RODO-2510 file (C-alpha; in nm, 4 decimals, decimal comma):
residues 387
     n   res          X          Y          Z
     1     m    -3,8609    -0,1439     0,3007
     2     n    -3,7591     0,2288     0,2562
     3     r    -3,7362     0,4109    -0,0759
     4     r    -3,5243     0,7308    -0,1186
     5     t    -3,4826     0,9272    -0,4423
     6     f    -3,1756     1,0985    -0,5238
     7     v    -3,1251     1,3299    -0,8314
     8     f    -2,7938     1,4482    -0,9553
     9     s    -2,7279     1,7221    -1,2100
    10     a    -2,4064     1,7037    -1,3873
    11     t    -2,4580     2,0361    -1,5255
    12     l    -2,5206     2,2153    -1,1883
    13     g    -2,3035     1,9598    -0,9781
    14     a    -2,5932     1,9514    -0,7378
    15     l    -2,7339     1,6452    -0,5504
    16     n    -3,0864     1,6337    -0,4178
    17     l    -3,2751     1,4003    -0,2048
    18     g    -3,6389     1,3478    -0,1396
    19     l    -3,8715     1,0915    -0,0076
    20     g    -4,0611     1,0987    -0,3483
    21     r    -3,9679     1,1386    -0,7115
    22     l    -3,7660     1,4215    -0,7824
    23     s    -3,7057     1,5537    -1,1274
    24     f    -3,5788     1,8525    -1,3121
    25     g    -3,7755     2,0833    -1,5561
    26     q    -3,8446     2,0102    -1,9262
    27     g    -3,5426     2,0357    -2,1664
    28     r    -3,2836     1,8687    -1,9414
    29     s    -3,1399     1,5469    -2,1224
    30     r    -3,0696     1,2279    -1,9528
    31     l    -2,6825     1,2839    -1,9750
    32     e    -2,7390     1,5884    -1,7791
    33     s    -2,9146     1,4324    -1,4902
    34     l    -2,9478     1,1105    -1,3067
    35     e    -3,2168     0,9665    -1,0872
    36     i    -3,1385     0,7221    -0,8479
    37     d    -3,4156     0,5158    -0,6348
    38     v    -3,2592     0,3415    -0,3364
    39     h    -3,4760     0,0463    -0,1985
    40     a    -3,3403    -0,0731     0,1353
    41     p    -3,4447    -0,1509     0,4864
    42     d    -3,5154     0,1338     0,7032
    43     l    -3,2454     0,0560     0,9583
    44     p    -3,1779     0,3073     1,2548
    45     l    -2,8412     0,4658     1,2340
    46     s    -2,5643     0,3215     1,4557
    47     p    -2,2776     0,5139     1,6098
    48     l    -2,0577     0,2509     1,4530
    49     g    -2,1907     0,3120     1,1069
    50     m    -2,0488     0,5443     0,8587
    51     p    -1,8721     0,8029     0,9534
    52     g    -1,8373     0,5796     1,2584
    53     l    -1,6838     0,6299     1,6002
    54     f    -1,3940     0,8693     1,4894
    55     p    -1,5370     1,0965     1,1895
    56     g    -1,2574     1,2901     1,0265
    57     k    -0,9732     1,0867     1,1768
    58     v    -0,7138     0,9014     0,9564
    59     v    -0,4143     0,7221     1,0879
    60     e    -0,1534     0,6907     0,8120
    61     v     0,1043     0,4156     0,9070
    62     f     0,4424     0,3624     0,7420
    63     h     0,6953     0,0795     0,7862
    64     e     0,9995     0,0725     0,5848
    65     e     1,0152    -0,3014     0,5880
    66     s     0,6668    -0,3836     0,5009
    67     i     0,8101    -0,5089     0,1728
    68     v     1,1228    -0,7398     0,1593
    69     d     1,2506    -0,8795    -0,1468
    70     r     0,9078    -0,7892    -0,3154
    71     r     0,7119    -0,9870    -0,0616
    72     v     0,4942    -0,8290     0,2034
    73     s     0,6013    -0,8753     0,5448
    74     r     0,3359    -1,0194     0,7746
    75     a     0,5462    -0,9153     1,0733
    76     a     0,5510    -0,5694     0,9565
    77     i     0,1789    -0,5768     0,8756
    78     h     0,1182    -0,6955     1,2469
    79     t     0,3051    -0,3947     1,3850
    80     m     0,1347    -0,1391     1,1477
    81     l    -0,2039    -0,2629     1,2292
    82     e    -0,1490    -0,2966     1,5893
    83     d    -0,0008     0,0576     1,6325
    84     g    -0,2451     0,1975     1,3787
    85     m    -0,5529     0,0718     1,5610
    86     k    -0,4217     0,1985     1,9033
    87     a    -0,3559     0,5495     1,7438
    88     l    -0,7209     0,5516     1,5987
    89     t    -0,8917     0,4646     1,9143
    90     g    -0,6547     0,5833     2,1924
    91     e    -0,6442     0,2324     2,3335
    92     s    -0,3189     0,1205     2,5061
    93     i    -0,3958    -0,2378     2,4095
    94     s    -0,4590    -0,3675     2,0474
    95     r    -0,7404    -0,6343     2,1733
    96     n    -0,9202    -0,3418     2,3357
    97     a    -0,9031    -0,1166     2,0080
    98     w    -1,0809    -0,3959     1,8134
    99     a    -1,3208    -0,4653     2,0965
   100     r    -1,4650    -0,0986     2,0104
   101     f    -1,5924    -0,2461     1,6928
   102     v    -1,6941    -0,6043     1,7211
   103     v    -1,8178    -0,8522     1,9680
   104     p    -1,7823    -1,2380     1,9706
   105     a    -2,1400    -1,2857     1,8669
   106     d    -2,0890    -1,0770     1,5554
   107     v    -2,0732    -1,2210     1,1888
   108     v    -1,8069    -1,0208     1,0259
   109     a    -1,7768    -0,9680     0,6505
   110     i    -1,4225    -0,8746     0,5292
   111     k    -1,4649    -0,6823     0,2107
   112     v    -1,1291    -0,7474     0,0040
   113     n    -1,0205    -0,5920    -0,3259
   114     p    -0,8823    -0,8962    -0,5315
   115     s    -0,8714    -0,6896    -0,8534
   116     g    -0,4988    -0,6314    -0,9794
   117     v    -0,3694    -0,9911    -0,8996
   118     p    -0,0994    -1,0409    -0,7949
   119     g     0,0521    -0,7093    -0,7006
   120     t    -0,2128    -0,4728    -0,6043
   121     v    -0,5023    -0,6453    -0,3981
   122     s    -0,5801    -0,6633    -0,0546
   123     s    -0,2798    -0,8786     0,0670
   124     i    -0,3037    -1,2117     0,2344
   125     p    -0,0946    -1,1150     0,5298
   126     l    -0,3176    -0,8243     0,5880
   127     v    -0,6256    -1,0306     0,5811
   128     r    -0,4559    -1,2896     0,8070
   129     e    -0,3830    -1,0262     1,0520
   130     v    -0,7511    -0,8784     1,0593
   131     i    -0,8841    -1,2345     1,1011
   132     q    -0,6337    -1,2893     1,4045
   133     a    -0,7457    -0,9716     1,5459
   134     l    -1,1004    -1,0606     1,5316
   135     n    -1,0388    -1,3961     1,6910
   136     s    -0,8526    -1,2157     1,9631
   137     v    -1,1787    -1,0601     2,0583
   138     g    -1,3732    -1,3663     2,0537
   139     v    -1,5087    -1,3812     1,6954
   140     p    -1,4703    -1,7605     1,5764
   141     n    -1,3517    -1,8271     1,2182
   142     k    -1,7008    -1,9687     1,1408
   143     n    -1,8388    -1,6247     1,1824
   144     i    -1,5971    -1,4516     0,9502
   145     i    -1,6706    -1,4168     0,5747
   146     v    -1,4184    -1,2777     0,3194
   147     y    -1,5982    -1,1567     0,0141
   148     d    -1,6051    -0,9796    -0,3294
   149     r    -1,8348    -0,9829    -0,6388
   150     n    -1,5697    -1,1875    -0,8594
   151     s    -1,5358    -1,5359    -0,7392
   152     n    -1,2549    -1,5981    -1,0010
   153     q    -1,0405    -1,3169    -0,8756
   154     l    -1,0692    -1,4365    -0,5191
   155     e    -0,9537    -1,7875    -0,6392
   156     v    -0,6532    -1,6556    -0,8521
   157     n    -0,5449    -1,4553    -0,5544
   158     g    -0,5624    -1,7540    -0,3230
   159     y    -0,7818    -1,6420    -0,0573
   160     h    -0,9546    -1,9764    -0,0249
   161     a    -0,6347    -2,1554     0,0207
   162     l    -0,4624    -1,9029     0,2468
   163     v    -0,7090    -1,7968     0,5056
   164     p    -0,7304    -1,9902     0,8240
   165     p    -0,9752    -2,3035     0,8430
   166     g    -1,3451    -2,2343     0,8984
   167     v    -1,3252    -1,8782     0,7384
   168     r    -1,5574    -1,8588     0,4387
   169     v    -1,4781    -1,7023     0,1066
   170     v    -1,7602    -1,5953    -0,0910
   171     g    -1,7630    -1,4828    -0,4398
   172     l    -2,1143    -1,3009    -0,5025
   173     d    -2,1379    -1,4440    -0,8533
   174     q    -2,1707    -1,7960    -0,6987
   175     r    -2,4175    -1,9630    -0,4577
   176     w    -2,3179    -2,0941    -0,1129
   177     s    -2,4534    -2,2794     0,1961
   178     v    -2,5419    -2,1105     0,5286
   179     e    -2,6418    -2,3526     0,7976
   180     g    -2,7639    -2,5950     0,5288
   181     e    -2,9657    -2,3420     0,3432
   182     t    -2,8483    -2,2453    -0,0119
   183     r    -2,8045    -1,8481    -0,0334
   184     g    -2,7989    -1,6431    -0,3594
   185     g    -2,5363    -1,3910    -0,4045
   186     y    -2,7709    -1,1034    -0,4185
   187     d    -3,0853    -0,9787    -0,2186
   188     p    -3,3750    -0,9157    -0,4655
   189     n    -3,5227    -0,6665    -0,2218
   190     v    -3,2569    -0,4461    -0,1699
   191     f    -3,1389    -0,2412    -0,4802
   192     c    -3,0586     0,0838    -0,6550
   193     e    -3,2579     0,1589    -0,9681
   194     m    -3,1332     0,4048    -1,2272
   195     d    -3,1059     0,4429    -1,6040
   196     c    -2,7495     0,5674    -1,6754
   197     f    -2,7172     0,5127    -2,0418
   198     g    -3,0492     0,3508    -2,1592
   199     e    -2,9257    -0,0139    -2,0483
   200     r    -3,1900    -0,2999    -2,0467
   201     e    -3,1215    -0,3623    -1,6752
   202     t    -3,1605    -0,0716    -1,4501
   203     r    -3,1459    -0,2220    -1,1062
   204     s    -2,8148    -0,3007    -0,9200
   205     y    -2,8724    -0,5606    -0,6174
   206     l    -2,7019    -0,5490    -0,3002
   207     a    -2,4970    -0,8674    -0,1754
   208     s    -2,6856    -1,1024     0,0621
   209     v    -2,3838    -1,1225     0,2615
   210     v    -2,4346    -0,7428     0,3508
   211     a    -2,8265    -0,7266     0,3682
   212     t    -2,8608    -1,0572     0,5657
   213     d    -2,5646    -1,2600     0,6899
   214     a    -2,3080    -1,0041     0,8271
   215     t    -2,3696    -0,7832     1,1305
   216     k    -2,0537    -0,6012     1,0917
   217     i    -1,8012    -0,5315     0,7806
   218     i    -1,4460    -0,4598     0,7987
   219     n    -1,3368    -0,2879     0,4552
   220     l    -1,0001    -0,3538     0,3196
   221     p    -0,9575    -0,1458    -0,0079
   222     c    -0,6457    -0,0940    -0,1950
   223     l    -0,4808     0,2499    -0,2320
   224     k    -0,5017     0,2993    -0,6218
   225     e    -0,5988     0,5025    -0,9115
   226     h    -0,9247     0,4293    -1,0925
   227     n    -0,9489     0,5304    -1,4531
   228     a    -1,3312     0,6032    -1,4027
   229     s    -1,3866     0,7069    -1,0526
   230     g    -1,0225     0,8638    -0,9911
   231     v    -0,9438     0,6439    -0,7051
   232     t    -1,0441     0,2952    -0,5836
   233     g    -1,1033     0,3709    -0,2119
   234     c    -1,3190     0,2621     0,0928
   235     l    -1,6257     0,4079    -0,0835
   236     k    -1,5888     0,2407    -0,4276
   237     n    -1,4691    -0,0791    -0,2691
   238     l    -1,7904    -0,1036    -0,0596
   239     a    -2,0404     0,0115    -0,3332
   240     y    -1,9141    -0,1511    -0,6556
   241     g    -1,7779    -0,4657    -0,4556
   242     s    -2,1209    -0,5162    -0,2861
   243     f    -2,3673    -0,4289    -0,5478
   244     n    -2,3934    -0,6033    -0,8807
   245     n    -2,4548    -0,4571    -1,2403
   246     v    -2,2187    -0,1596    -1,1903
   247     a    -1,9951    -0,1418    -1,4835
   248     r    -2,2907     0,0299    -1,6771
   249     t    -2,2346     0,3455    -1,4699
   250     h    -1,9378     0,4381    -1,7183
   251     v    -1,9297     0,4328    -2,0883
   252     d    -1,6245     0,5965    -2,2526
   253     p    -1,5839     0,8814    -2,1820
   254     k    -1,8788     0,9583    -1,9459
   255     t    -1,8972     0,8249    -1,6021
   256     y    -2,1624     0,8441    -1,3184
   257     t    -1,9454     0,7091    -1,0663
   258     d    -2,0095     1,0392    -0,9081
   259     p    -2,2901     1,0142    -0,7483
   260     v    -2,3617     0,6438    -0,7735
   261     i    -2,0705     0,5259    -0,5581
   262     a    -2,1707     0,7777    -0,2702
   263     v    -2,5475     0,6935    -0,3044
   264     m    -2,4924     0,3184    -0,3003
   265     c    -2,2982     0,3794     0,0341
   266     t    -2,6152     0,5217     0,1798
   267     a    -2,7987     0,2111     0,1707
   268     a    -2,8927     0,1208     0,5223
   269     p    -2,7056    -0,2254     0,5474
   270     l    -2,3991    -0,0901     0,4038
   271     r    -2,3857     0,2452     0,5987
   272     s    -2,4790     0,0894     0,9299
   273     k    -2,2587    -0,2266     0,9194
   274     a    -1,9365    -0,0887     0,7549
   275     v    -1,7518     0,0170     1,0895
   276     l    -1,3846    -0,0011     1,0164
   277     h    -1,1873     0,0832     0,6943
   278     i    -0,8156    -0,0398     0,6619
   279     m    -0,6532     0,0771     0,3123
   280     d    -0,3806    -0,1429     0,1874
   281     g    -0,1161     0,0793     0,0394
   282     i     0,1872    -0,1401     0,0889
   283     r     0,1850    -0,1360    -0,3056
   284     a    -0,0190     0,1635    -0,4680
   285     v    -0,1071     0,2491    -0,8009
   286     y    -0,0982     0,6116    -0,9577
   287     h    -0,2299     0,5116    -1,2934
   288     s    -0,4152     0,2437    -1,4989
   289     g    -0,6183     0,1142    -1,2076
   290     p    -0,7952    -0,0902    -1,0945
   291     f    -0,5720    -0,3665    -1,2611
   292     a    -0,2517    -0,1915    -1,3108
   293     w    -0,1015    -0,4329    -1,5779
   294     n     0,1726    -0,2106    -1,6333
   295     p     0,4266    -0,2350    -1,3324
   296     d     0,5592     0,1081    -1,4232
   297     f     0,2580     0,2597    -1,2607
   298     v     0,2917     0,0846    -0,9310
   299     w     0,5098     0,2041    -0,6370
   300     e     0,5906     0,0823    -0,2926
   301     a     0,4144     0,3148    -0,0674
   302     k     0,4573     0,0832     0,2343
   303     t     0,1185     0,2427     0,4096
   304     l    -0,1752     0,1495     0,5709
   305     l    -0,4510     0,4138     0,6080
   306     i    -0,6877     0,3354     0,8967
   307     g    -1,0116     0,5082     1,0032
   308     t    -1,3915     0,4740     1,0521
   309     d    -1,4831     0,7739     0,8162
   310     p    -1,4568     0,6236     0,4514
   311     v    -1,4705     0,9815     0,3146
   312     a    -1,1734     1,1175     0,5217
   313     v    -0,9707     0,8148     0,4328
   314     d    -1,0530     0,8482     0,0529
   315     r    -0,9757     1,2136     0,0536
   316     i    -0,6248     1,1361     0,2121
   317     e    -0,5904     0,8582    -0,0487
   318     l    -0,6672     1,1030    -0,3185
   319     e    -0,4164     1,3512    -0,1978
   320     i    -0,1362     1,0757    -0,1925
   321     v    -0,2283     0,9678    -0,5589
   322     e    -0,2328     1,3244    -0,6642
   323     r     0,0967     1,3928    -0,5021
   324     k     0,2542     1,1038    -0,6818
   325     r     0,1241     1,2144    -1,0143
   326     r     0,2672     1,5338    -0,9739
   327     e     0,6004     1,3891    -0,9035
   328     v     0,5963     1,1843    -1,2162
   329     g     0,4640     1,4767    -1,4145
   330     v     0,1243     1,3514    -1,5268
   331     p    -0,2027     1,5260    -1,5539
   332     s    -0,4289     1,5600    -1,2410
   333     l    -0,7157     1,3168    -1,1676
   334     w    -0,9450     1,6184    -1,1914
   335     d    -0,8309     1,7307    -1,5584
   336     h    -1,0968     1,6871    -1,7963
   337     n    -0,8889     1,8065    -2,1144
   338     p    -1,0070     1,5979    -2,4084
   339     e    -0,6340     1,5646    -2,5003
   340     y    -0,5856     1,3008    -2,2317
   341     l    -0,8611     1,0611    -2,3485
   342     g    -0,7479     0,7552    -2,4959
   343     t    -0,8355     0,3600    -2,5275
   344     s    -0,7637     0,1135    -2,2498
   345     a    -0,4553     0,0183    -2,4516
   346     d    -0,3460     0,3767    -2,4569
   347     m    -0,3917     0,3856    -2,0790
   348     q    -0,1688     0,0980    -2,0213
   349     r     0,1233     0,2702    -2,2146
   350     s     0,0902     0,6170    -2,1175
   351     a     0,0069     0,7871    -1,7643
   352     r    -0,1284     1,0746    -1,9641
   353     k    -0,4404     0,8737    -2,1134
   354     s    -0,7423     0,7575    -1,9611
   355     p    -1,0778     0,6183    -2,1362
   356     y    -1,2941     0,8290    -1,8978
   357     y    -1,3121     1,1569    -1,7527
   358     r    -1,2363     1,0674    -1,4198
   359     e    -1,4932     1,1686    -1,1492
   360     p    -1,3238     1,1770    -0,7848
   361     g    -1,5816     1,4073    -0,6817
   362     h    -1,7754     1,1085    -0,5537
   363     i    -1,5823     1,1486    -0,2255
   364     r    -1,7043     1,4957    -0,1611
   365     t    -2,0763     1,3888    -0,2821
   366     a    -2,0363     1,1202    -0,0007
   367     a    -1,9487     1,3999     0,2276
   368     e    -2,2683     1,5855     0,1286
   369     l    -2,4805     1,2846     0,2224
   370     g    -2,3243     1,2414     0,5587
   371     l    -2,1004     0,9750     0,5197
   372     g    -1,7787     1,1586     0,6508
   373     k    -1,5518     1,4542     0,6272
   374     w    -1,4093     1,5873     0,2969
   375     e    -1,2455     1,9206     0,3820
   376     l    -0,8736     1,8736     0,4634
   377     n    -0,9027     2,1282     0,7508
   378     q    -1,1707     1,9084     0,9027
   379     i    -0,9499     1,5857     0,8767
   380     d    -0,7333     1,4800     1,1683
   381     h    -0,4618     1,3320     0,9673
   382     r    -0,1984     1,1456     1,2015
   383     k     0,1187     0,9934     1,0544
   384     l     0,2888     0,7244     1,2314
   385     r     0,6442     0,5689     1,1077
   386     v     0,6877     0,2295     1,2964
   387     v     0,9838    -0,0239     1,2968
***
């Protein structure tokens, strides 16, 4: 196992990485700096791992008929995904595009986002289309795992009942069987250790699905605002959906989502295995995420964002959410004016309130750690309108 130590200074806005322990001088309080020790296998970097085969490239696909009578259209999703994958890879055949990322022998974990049932989740039509695409390159259903931390959210959303037979649906808070062996949800040898606010348990463990079972990860986040991290995107869906004990990183109104999300994504099993990110923006959220109980804060964006670079995809997502917030006349996600702090109940009533000072800077921090491109002038943002 390999250990790396990261230290983030909230005061300086700086992140440092060292092989040993790093610390600031005397006089800095715990709330001004955060030390994170990452214990993970020392895996070699793969060309497929983040930022992947196409760093800085994001394909935004729009289909007017992707929602019909408030139902997501699988036919439209099929066209969007097929055209988007061809645009990303330059392949003329969709199957060949998928073959750039997976082979028949792979065990593929699909990381869904089931928060925000029923409207703002990784939609069943998208999940089924991804599974069908994996089948097209020879990956059998028995080698496909749909997973998230929360088994109850997976069950309420119906993934167990609605994915094809043979596909495993795994909630990390439960135990499951792999070839007759009972497997726990988290690997005790792979973890991030940090003390955010003096909590008793200072370790967050990585999912066994990621550490051991899967050889590739297809990430299916949702396009939505998050009241602590600014947005729930590729990076957060991977980090906070694959590690446990993560809610401790934000306590009203302070959040350490920057840098924790970015640092967690550098753990070798996550970084090397997450080869493709397909963001579900058919319905999108500009406020009160991740659950978006108030439907007034949800809009039909009718969009998929596709890429191998999670930083670039999240940056485009951030621009979309910020643009929507400007349209409706509410503060930027970057605005730390204490006037906009409120309770969770306030957040559900008003798009001007949030319990936290949001920290979308985790996306930029991830770029500093080599996970992708942050600057808009370095992002090849291609827009497709399909019918």
